[in-house]
C-alpha positions in Angstrom: 12.4 2.7 12.9 14.9 1.8 15.6 12.9 3.5 18.3 9.8 1.5 17.2 11.7 -1.8 17.5 13.0 -1.0 21.0 9.5 -0.1 22.3 8.1 -3.3 20.9 10.8 -5.3 22.6 9.9 -3.8 26.0 6.3 -5.0 25.5 6.8 -8.4 24.0 9.8 -9.9 25.7 9.4 -11.3 29.2 10.7 -14.2 31.2 8.7 -17.1 32.7 10.4 -19.0 35.5 9.3 -22.3 37.1 11.2 -23.8 40.0 11.0 -27.5 40.8 12.8 -29.0 43.9 14.4 -32.5 43.5 16.8 -34.5 45.6 16.8 -36.8 48.6 16.5 -35.5 52.1 15.2 -32.1 53.0 13.5 -30.0 50.3 15.9 -27.6 48.7 13.4 -24.8 48.0 11.0 -23.6 50.7 8.7 -22.5 48.0 8.6 -23.1 44.2 6.6 -20.3 42.6 5.8 -19.8 39.0 6.2 -16.2 38.0 5.4 -14.3 34.8 6.7 -10.8 35.1 8.0 -8.2 32.6 11.7 -8.2 31.9 12.9 -4.8 33.1 16.4 -3.3 32.7 17.8 -6.7 31.9 17.3 -7.8 35.6 14.7 -10.4 36.6 13.0 -9.9 39.9 13.7 -12.2 42.9 12.1 -15.5 42.0 12.7 -18.0 44.8 14.2 -18.1 48.3 15.8 -21.4 49.1 17.6 -23.2 52.0 20.0 -25.8 50.7 19.1 -29.2 52.3 21.3 -32.1 53.4 21.1 -35.8 53.7 23.0 -37.7 56.4 25.6 -38.8 54.0 28.5 -36.7 52.6 26.7 -33.4 52.6 24.1 -34.4 50.1 23.1 -32.7 46.9 19.9 -31.3 45.5 18.9 -30.1 42.1 16.6 -27.2 41.0 15.3 -27.0 37.5 14.5 -23.4 36.3 12.7 -23.3 33.0 13.2 -19.9 31.4 11.3 -18.9 28.3 12.6 -15.9 26.3 10.9 -14.6 23.1 14.1 -13.2 21.5 17.9 -13.2 21.8 18.6 -10.9 24.6 21.0 -10.6 27.6 19.8 -10.7 31.2 20.8 -11.4 34.8 18.9 -14.0 36.8 19.2 -13.1 40.5 18.5 -15.7 43.2 18.6 -15.5 47.0 19.7 -18.6 48.8 19.1 -19.0 52.5 18.8 -15.8 54.5 21.9 -14.0 53.6 23.9 -15.4 50.7 23.0 -14.0 47.3 24.4 -15.6 44.2 24.0 -14.1 40.8 24.5 -15.5 37.4 24.5 -13.7 34.1 23.3 -15.5 30.9 23.5 -14.1 27.4 21.9 -14.9 24.1 19.1 -16.9 25.7 17.2 -19.0 23.2 13.4 -19.3 22.9 11.9 -22.1 25.0 15.2 -23.2 26.5 15.5 -24.9 29.9 18.4 -23.7 32.1 19.4 -26.3 34.7 20.8 -24.9 37.9 22.5 -27.4 40.4 22.8 -26.2 44.0 25.6 -28.0 45.9 26.1 -27.6 49.7 29.8 -27.2 50.5 31.6 -27.7 53.8 28.4 -27.8 55.8 26.7 -30.0 58.3 23.0 -30.6 58.8 21.5 -27.5 60.4 24.1 -25.1 59.1 22.3 -24.4 55.9 22.0 -20.7 56.6 25.7 -20.2 56.8 26.7 -22.4 53.9 27.7 -21.1 50.5 26.1 -22.2 47.3 27.3 -22.4 43.7 25.3 -22.4 40.5 26.1 -24.6 37.5 24.1 -23.3 34.5 23.8 -25.5 31.4 21.4 -25.0 28.6 19.4 -27.9 27.4 16.2 -28.4 25.3 13.0 -27.8 27.1 11.5 -31.3 27.0 8.6 -30.7 29.4 6.5 -27.7 30.1 3.0 -27.0 31.4 0.3 -26.2 28.9 0.0 -22.7 30.3 3.7 -22.0 29.6 3.4 -23.4 26.1 0.4 -21.2 25.3 2.1 -18.1 26.8 5.3 -18.9 24.8 3.4 -19.4 21.5 1.3 -16.3 21.9 4.3 -14.2 22.9 6.3 -15.6 19.9 3.4 -14.7 17.6 3.3 -11.1 19.0 7.0 -10.8 18.6 6.9 -12.1 15.0 4.2 -9.5 14.1 6.4 -6.8 15.6 9.4 -8.0 13.5 7.3 -8.2 10.4 6.0 -4.7 10.9 9.5 -3.4 11.4 10.7 -5.1 8.2 7.7 -3.8 6.3 8.3 -0.2 7.4 12.0 -0.6 6.6 11.2 -1.9 3.1 8.7 1.0 2.5 11.3 3.5 3.7 14.0 2.0 1.4 11.6 1.9 -1.5 10.8 5.6 -1.0 14.5 6.6 -0.8 15.3 4.3 -3.8 12.5 5.7 -6.0 13.5 9.3 -5.3 17.2 9.0 -5.3 18.3 5.9 -7.1 15.5 5.2 -9.6 13.4 2.1 -9.8 12.9 -1.2 -11.7 10.9 -1.3 -15.0 8.8 -4.2 -16.1 10.0 -4.9 -19.6 8.5 -8.3 -20.1 5.3 -7.0 -21.5 6.8 -4.1 -23.5 5.8 -4.3 -27.1 7.1 -2.5 -30.1 4.1 -2.8 -32.4 2.9 0.8 -31.9 4.2 4.2 -32.9 4.4 5.3 -29.3 5.0 2.2 -27.2 5.4 4.0 -23.9 1.8 5.2 -24.2 0.7 1.5 -23.7 2.6 1.0 -20.4 -0.1 2.3 -18.1 -0.6 -1.1 -16.4 3.0 -2.3 -16.4 5.0 0.8 -15.5 2.4 3.2 -14.0 4.7 5.5 -12.2 6.7 6.4 -15.3 3.5 6.5 -17.3 1.9 9.0 -14.9 4.9 11.2 -14.9 4.9 11.3 -18.7 1.2 11.4 -19.6 -0.7 13.0 -16.8 -1.0 16.8 -16.5 1.3 18.2 -13.9 -1.6 20.1 -12.2 -4.0 17.1 -12.2 -3.5 16.4 -8.5 -4.6 19.9 -7.6 -8.1 19.1 -9.0 -8.6 16.6 -6.1 -7.6 19.1 -3.4 -10.8 19.8 -1.4 -9.9 23.5 -1.5 -9.4 23.6 -5.2 -12.4 25.1 -7.1 -12.9 23.4 -10.5 -13.8 25.9 -13.2 -17.3 26.1 -14.7 -17.2 28.0 -18.0 -20.9 27.1 -18.5 -23.4 25.9 -15.9 -22.6 22.3 -14.8 -19.8 22.1 -17.4 -16.6 21.4 -15.4 -13.2 22.1 -16.9 -9.9 20.8 -15.5 -6.4 19.6 -16.6 -5.8 15.9 -17.1 -3.5 15.1 -20.0 0.1 16.2 -20.5 1.1 17.9 -23.7 3.1 14.7 -24.6 -0.1 12.6 -24.2 -2.2 14.8 -26.5 0.5 14.8 -29.1 1.2 11.1 -29.1 -2.4 10.1 -29.0 -3.1 12.2 -32.2 0.1 10.8 -33.8 -0.9 7.2 -32.9 -4.4 7.6 -34.5 -3.0 9.4 -37.6 -0.4 6.6 -37.9 -3.3 4.1 -37.9 -5.0 6.4 -40.4 -8.4 4.6 -40.9 -10.7 7.5 -40.2 -14.5 7.0 -40.5 -16.3 8.8 -43.3 -18.6 10.8 -41.1 -21.8 9.1 -42.4 -24.6 7.4 -40.5 -23.7 3.9 -41.7 -20.9 2.6 -39.4 -19.9 -1.0 -39.4 -17.9 -0.6 -36.3 -21.1 -0.2 -34.2 -23.5 -2.8 -33.2 -26.5 -2.3 -35.5 -24.2 -0.5 -38.0 -25.8 2.9 -37.5 -24.6 6.2 -35.9 -27.2 8.8 -35.3 -24.8 11.7 -34.9 -21.7 10.7 -37.0 -18.3 12.2 -36.8 -15.0 11.6 -38.6 -13.3 9.6 -35.9 -11.1 6.6 -34.8 -12.2 4.5 -31.9 -9.7 3.5 -29.2 -10.3 -0.2 -29.8 -9.0 0.3 -33.3 -5.6 1.3 -32.1 -5.5 -1.2 -29.2 -5.9 1.4 -26.5 -9.4 0.7 -25.3 -8.4 -1.2 -22.1 -5.9 1.5 -21.2 -8.4 4.3 -21.8 -11.0 2.7 -19.6 -8.4 2.5 -16.8 -7.5 6.2 -17.5 -11.2 7.0 -17.0 -11.4 5.0 -13.7 -8.1 6.4 -12.2 -8.1 10.0 -13.4 -11.6 11.1 -14.5 -13.9 9.4 -11.9 -12.2 11.0 -8.9 -13.0 14.4 -10.3 -16.5 13.3 -11.3 -17.2 12.3 -7.7 -16.1 15.7 -6.6 -18.2 17.8 -9.0 -21.3 15.5 -9.1 -21.5 14.3 -5.5 -23.7 11.3 -4.8 -23.0 9.6 -8.1 -20.2 7.0 -8.3 -19.3 6.1 -11.8 -17.9 2.6 -12.7 -16.1 4.1 -15.7 -18.1 2.1 -18.2 -17.8 3.5 -21.7 -18.6 1.9 -25.0 -17.8 4.9 -27.1 -14.2 6.3 -26.8 -13.0 8.0 -29.9 -10.9 10.8 -31.3 -12.8 13.3 -33.6 -11.1 15.1 -36.4 -12.5 18.5 -37.6 -11.1 20.2 -40.7 -12.6 22.9 -42.9 -12.6 20.6 -45.9 -13.8 17.5 -44.1 -16.2 17.6 -41.2 -16.0 21.1 -39.8 -18.8 21.1 -37.3 -21.4 18.8 -35.5 -25.1 19.5 -35.3 -26.9 19.9 -32.0 -27.4 16.6 -30.1 -27.5 14.8 -26.8 -24.9 12.2 -25.8 -25.8 8.7 -25.0 -24.1 8.9 -21.6 -24.6 9.8 -18.0 -21.7 12.2 -18.4 -19.3 13.0 -21.2 -15.7 14.1 -21.3 -14.2 16.1 -24.1 -10.4 16.6 -24.0 -8.7 19.2 -26.2 -5.9 17.6 -28.2 -5.1 20.7 -30.2 -4.2 24.3 -29.4 -6.9 26.9 -30.2 -5.5 29.7 -32.3 -2.3 27.8 -33.0 -3.3 24.4 -34.6 -6.7 25.6 -35.7 -9.1 28.5 -35.8 -12.8 28.6 -35.0 -14.2 25.4 -33.4 -15.4 25.0 -29.8 -18.6 23.8 -28.2 -21.9 25.5 -27.7 -24.5 24.4 -25.1 -27.8 25.4 -26.6 -30.1 25.5 -23.6 -27.5 27.3 -21.4 -26.7 29.7 -24.4 -23.0 29.3 -23.5 -20.0 28.6 -25.7 -16.4 27.5 -25.0 -14.1 28.4 -27.8 -10.7 29.1 -26.2 -10.0 25.5 -25.2 -6.8 24.5 -23.3 -4.6 21.7 -24.5 -4.9 18.6 -22.3 -7.9 20.0 -20.4 -11.3 18.3 -20.4 -14.9 19.4 -20.3 -17.1 17.2 -18.2 -20.9 17.7 -18.6 -24.1 15.7 -18.3 -24.9 13.7 -21.5 -28.6 13.3 -21.5 -31.5 15.8 -21.4 -30.0 18.9 -19.9 -26.9 19.7 -22.0 -28.0 19.8 -25.7 -24.8 20.9 -27.5 -23.1 21.3 -30.9 -19.6 21.5 -32.3 -18.8 24.9 -33.8 -17.2 25.2 -37.2 -13.5 24.8 -37.6 -12.4 27.4 -40.2 -8.7 26.8 -40.4 -6.2 24.0 -39.5 -7.1 20.7 -37.8 -8.9 20.3 -34.5 -8.7 17.0 -32.6 -10.7 16.1 -29.5 -10.9 13.0 -27.4 -14.5 12.0 -26.4 -15.9 9.4 -24.0 -19.6 8.7 -23.3 -19.3 7.4 -19.7 -21.9 5.2 -18.2 -24.3 5.0 -21.2 
C-alpha cells in the first residue's frame, strides 16, 4: 500500500514556476521563463538567472513574482541563481495547492553597474494565487484530478485490505433489519441479506471444487452429471421447513396450485412458493447451479428460470415411485435430501433409454440432466423409510 502511494506521488506531483519582472529602472530578470518539470528529490531545477537592477535613487528595488503550483502537501527547496556568482536558496515546507509565493529581491550596498558583486535577499510570503494563465489552470486542475484518483485508489485498496483482515480475524457486521422470525429456520431465508454467513452454513464445503477447470464432474449415467451443492444442514432444515408447513399434495392429477389445475405426472410434494422460499431458491439456482451447468453443457447459458421448484416425498405407504416421464424443462436438477440406506431403502432414479440407474444417492448432491426428449426416466420404489428430493425444472 505505502509503496504504491509513493510511486504515485513521484508521477503526479510537480512544480510549475512563472517568473515576472516588475519595478522601475533596469529589468531585474534577464529572462523570465515558464517551466514545467518533474519535482525530483525535493529540489527544483534552476529556473531563472537574474541580475538585480537599480534606479538612480537610493539603490532601487525590484519585485519578482514566482507562482508555484503544487498538487499536494510536500516539502521542497527552490534554488535560484542571481547574477553570475551569488546563489541564494530558500526552503519552503507544506506548500499548498495553487499558492503564489512572492519573492522580493532587494539590492543592498550597491551602486549602478555593481550588480554582479551585490548580494541579494529573498523575502518569501504565501498569498492566494489571484491570477494565472489558462495553461497553468488547466495543468493544475488535471494534475489535481490525477492526484485525487491516486488517493481514492489508495483509500479503496486500504479499505479492501482492512475488510479482508476484519472478516477473517475480527468477524463482520450482520444485516438484522430484514431478519424475520416467522419461519421454523429463519437463517435459511438470509441468502440475500447475509450471504457470506448463508453460504458458510448452507453450501456444500466441496462445491467450489466443481468450478475448478481441472475438476472432472462425475457422470453416473450418460449426460447425467452429479456434484455436491447443499450442506447437510441445508438438506435437514429444508425438509423440516416443509414438514413444519405440512400441506403436502395428494399425488393426484388435479392440482389447484398449477395454472390450469392439472399435473400430468403428479407427486406428493410441496412447492417452494408455499413456504416463502421461491425467490431464494431461484437465486440459489442462478448462483450455485448455473455455473456448473455452463461447465457441463457448454454453449448454453441458463437464466435460471424455473416455474416448478418442489420437494417430493416418497414413502412405502404413500407415493413410493414415479412412472416413466419427461420433464418440462431444458434441464432438471434433483438434489438428495435423505441418506440412502439410512433414512430410507430402495428408491433412486432410472434413465430408461440409457438403461442406467442411480440408487446410492449422496446427501446434498444433485443430478443434472436434460429434461426433454433424451432422458426419459422414472422414480424407483422406496420400500422403507422416507425419501425426500428437491427438484427444479429449469428453463421450461
